[in-house]
N, C-alpha and C positions, 0 to 999 in steps of 0.2 A: 329770338331770330325765326324766319320764319321760310322756306323752301316752300313756293307753292307751283302746282301744278301750269299748264297751258289751260285756259278758261275751256278750251273745246275741249280736252279728254278728262277735264273734276271731276266725273264718275265714272271712269272707265277704270273697269275692274282690274285690269297688268297695267295699270299705273298706281292704284292703289298696292297692287301685289309688292311693286317693284318696290315702294315708301316702305311697306311692313316690311320685308326684309331688309333693308337698309335699316330700322328702327332696331330689329329684332338684332343686327350683327354688331351696331354700333353702342346698343345700350351699355354694356361691361365693359366696353372699351374708350369713352366720352363722358365727362362729366355732363351733369344735367341731366334731365326729364324730358325726353321725348315724346311727343304724341301728335296723332295727326288729326288733323281737322278738315273743314270742306277748306280752308285755303292750302291746305298742305300740310307739311311738317312744321313742329314746333319746338323749339326746344327752350327749357327754363333753367340757363346757366345757373342762376343763383341758390345754394342750400336755405331750404326753409327755417327761418328763425325760431328762437324760443318762445316766441308768444307765437306763434304761425302753429310750432309741436304742441304748443300744451293744449290751444286750442282743441285742434284734433284729438288730444288724447280725451279731455272734459267731455266734449261731445260725446265722443264714441261711448266712455265709460256712460255718462247719462242715457244715452239712447237705451244702451243694452240694460240699465235698472230696470227701465220700465216694457221693453219689448219683450213677447213670450219666447221663450229660450230656443224654440225652433229658428228665429230671425235672429240675426248678427248683425252688428255693426263693423264690419269689417275694414280695415285700413294697411293699406300697401299693396302687393303682387296676386293674379297678373290684373293687365290691364280689363276695362271692357270695350266691346267691341262691336260694331255691326258694320261688318263685310258690305252688305248692298249697299249702304249711306257711304263706305269708307270712311269710316270713324273711327279711330281709338280712343279713348280717353280712359285717365286713372285718377278716377277723383279721390278726395283725401280720406273722405267714408264712404263705403259703401251698403248700405242697409238691403240686406238679400238672407231669403231660407238658406241657411247652411245646407239642403240639401242639393241648392242649385249649386254648389260650391265643388262639387265633386266631378271627376272625371281629367280633363286635360286642356292644355291653352288658353285663351283669353274667355273672361263671364261673356256670355251672351247677356247684350245691355238689355235686351226685355224683361231678361229675370229680378233686373232688379227694382225693388221697392222705391228707393230713395237715393239718388247722390246729394254728399255736401260737402262744397267746399269753402275752405278759408282761403280768404282775397290776399296774393300774394301784395306785398309791396310794390316789386321789380314790376309786376303786368299785371294790372288789376284789370285790365280789358278781357284777358283770358278768362276770366269770371265773369264776370259783369257783362259781357258781352257774346263772345265765342260761342260759350257754355252755355248760355241762354239760347243760341240758335241752334246748337247741335244735341242738347239733351233732348228737348222735344221730338229732332229727328232720328235718333236714337230710339226712342219711346221709351226713356224714364221717365216716369210718373210723375214724378216729383222732385225737383231742385230746391236744395237750401245753400243760401250763402250765407256764410258770416262773414265782416270785414273789421277787423285789427285797427284800420286805418282811420273808421269812423265811430265804432263802437256800434255800428247798428246791422244791419240783415234783412233779408227778403226769402221765402219761401213761395217758390214757383209750381202750379199745379194745374190741371184740367187741362188736358194735350185737344188742340182742337183744328182744324185746317182754316189756312189763310192761302192765299195766292202766291205767298214766298214760302209753302211750305208748312207742317204741323209746327206750330208754336204754341206757348204756354196762355192759358186764357183767364187765369188768377194769380194773383202777384198782392201778397200780405208784408206789408214793413213792418221791422220789429226794429225795438232800440236794445242795447244788454239791460238787461236787469231785470226784463219784461220773459214769460214765459212764451214759448214759442213751439206751435206743432208739427209737425213733421211725419208726414202721412199719418197717421193714427195714433201720435204720442206726443206728446208735451213733455218738455224739458225746458228747464231754467236756464237762461243765458247770465245769470248772475254771476259775477266774479270771474269771468271769460277776459282776457287781460288785452293791452289795447298794443299798438308799437310803439315805440318811446317817440317819434314825432308826431305821434297823433294829437 
């Protein structure tokens, strides 16, 4: 479900603040996960499935084995925010320096080294379309997508300017079983689960 602002006010800071206040007040009281995109508030009502969560776990653990100690593959809260762009997201895995996690409030999107998403069965366009647009706008340099529906994925990088705003210039597709490089670190995709109906 998406609650979209009027197009004429899409970038307005007061509107973003109102959406952010709503998300913060509703997060503990309503089921699902709220995010603020360029289109408005998105609510994912579906609880993550076991294959989704197992993929998140395995990707996180594999990244942390090869990254230096000061870089972590964080899952969970808080959100990643770019207030000037009016976007607040919560990637499945956030590759970030441990020092950049200190303090209060949301993480500054520009401190992320990479964002990793595992495609949800219920709303794949959120990962393949909306976040492909939002993450370069937020300045996240690398975006990796794992898709348990197909056993494939992609790593997007090299943000560049376009008439429609910043976009990723490079896309490297992979299939499960191959090694994949996320930022500076290569990990195996061997043994990542698929959704039962894949």
